[in-house]
C-alpha positions in Angstrom: 20.6 14.7 -14.2 22.6 11.9 -15.8 21.6 9.6 -12.9 17.9 10.3 -13.4 18.3 9.7 -17.2 20.1 6.4 -16.6 17.5 5.2 -14.1 14.7 6.1 -16.5 16.5 4.2 -19.3 16.9 1.1 -17.1 13.2 1.2 -16.1 12.0 1.7 -19.7 14.4 -0.9 -21.2 12.4 -4.0 -20.0 9.0 -2.9 -18.8 7.5 -6.3 -19.2 9.9 -7.8 -16.7 9.8 -4.9 -14.2 6.8 -6.1 -12.1 5.1 -9.5 -12.3 1.3 -9.4 -12.9 0.9 -11.5 -9.8 2.5 -8.8 -7.6 0.3 -6.1 -9.2 -2.8 -8.0 -8.3 -1.6 -8.5 -4.7 -0.8 -4.8 -4.5 -4.1 -3.7 -6.0 -6.3 -6.0 -3.9 -4.6 -5.0 -0.7 -4.8 -1.3 -1.7 -8.5 -1.6 -2.1 -8.9 -3.4 1.2 -6.7 -0.8 3.0 -8.8 2.0 1.6 -12.0 0.4 2.7 -10.7 -0.6 6.1 -9.4 2.9 6.7 -12.6 4.6 5.6 -14.6 2.3 7.9 -12.2 3.0 10.8 -12.4 6.7 10.1 -16.2 6.8 10.3 -16.6 4.3 13.2 -13.6 4.6 15.5 -13.6 8.3 16.2 -11.4 7.9 19.3 -8.5 6.7 17.2 -5.9 9.0 15.8 -4.7 8.9 12.1 -1.6 6.8 13.0 -3.6 4.3 14.9 -6.2 4.1 12.1 -3.6 3.6 9.5 -1.8 0.9 11.5 -5.1 -1.0 12.2 -6.4 -0.7 8.6 -3.1 -1.8 7.2 -3.1 -4.8 9.5 -6.7 -5.7 8.6 -6.0 -5.4 4.9 -2.9 -7.6 5.2 -4.8 -10.5 6.8 -6.4 -11.8 3.5 -3.0 -11.8 1.7 -1.4 -13.7 4.6 -4.3 -16.2 4.5 -3.9 -16.6 0.7 -0.2 -17.3 1.1 -0.8 -19.9 3.8 -3.4 -21.6 1.6 -0.8 -21.6 -1.2 1.7 -23.3 1.0 -0.6 -26.1 1.9 -2.1 -26.6 -1.5 1.2 -27.4 -3.3 2.4 -23.9 -4.2 5.0 -22.1 -2.1 4.6 -19.3 0.4 5.8 -16.2 -1.4 7.4 -13.5 0.7 7.4 -11.3 -2.4 3.6 -11.6 -2.7 3.3 -10.8 1.0 5.5 -7.7 0.6 3.3 -6.6 -2.3 0.3 -7.1 0.0 1.9 -5.0 2.8 2.9 -2.2 0.4 -0.6 -2.2 -1.0 -2.3 -2.2 2.4 -0.1 0.7 3.5 -0.8 2.6 0.3 -4.5 2.0 0.6 -4.6 3.2 4.2 -2.7 6.4 3.4 -5.1 7.0 0.5 -8.0 6.5 2.9 -6.7 9.2 5.2 -6.1 11.5 2.2 -9.6 10.9 0.9 -11.2 11.3 4.3 -9.6 14.7 4.7 -7.0 14.0 7.4 -3.8 14.6 5.3 -2.8 17.1 2.7 0.2 17.0 0.5 2.3 20.1 0.7 5.0 20.7 -1.8 7.4 23.7 -1.6 10.8 24.0 -3.0 12.6 20.7 -2.5 10.2 19.3 0.1 7.1 17.2 -0.2 5.3 16.8 3.1 2.2 15.2 4.4 0.3 17.7 6.6 -2.7 16.8 8.6 -4.8 18.0 11.5 -4.6 15.7 14.4 
């Protein structure tokens, strides 16, 4: 319990420096793209399983972020691996949200476990 309290105190102590606004915009944009890409794949690529759909939609959602970072490199800014990481996390989150919204996964919580359950 003390560990949780200390972690909460650390996170609350400097909320303005916790996450840069640039990373939030990268995460949010890639999340939206991942959600859209997974929903399109769900309704068009019926032969794909959920794992394949999530991998493909995450990859598709990551492409614009990679292109933006390449343009940044050649336009005088620097290529940011942290921005690309935020893009990747957002793309994965969006594709999982797409599967949840399209009815392939359910979140099951019992006791000390939280699991994703789906019909394959």
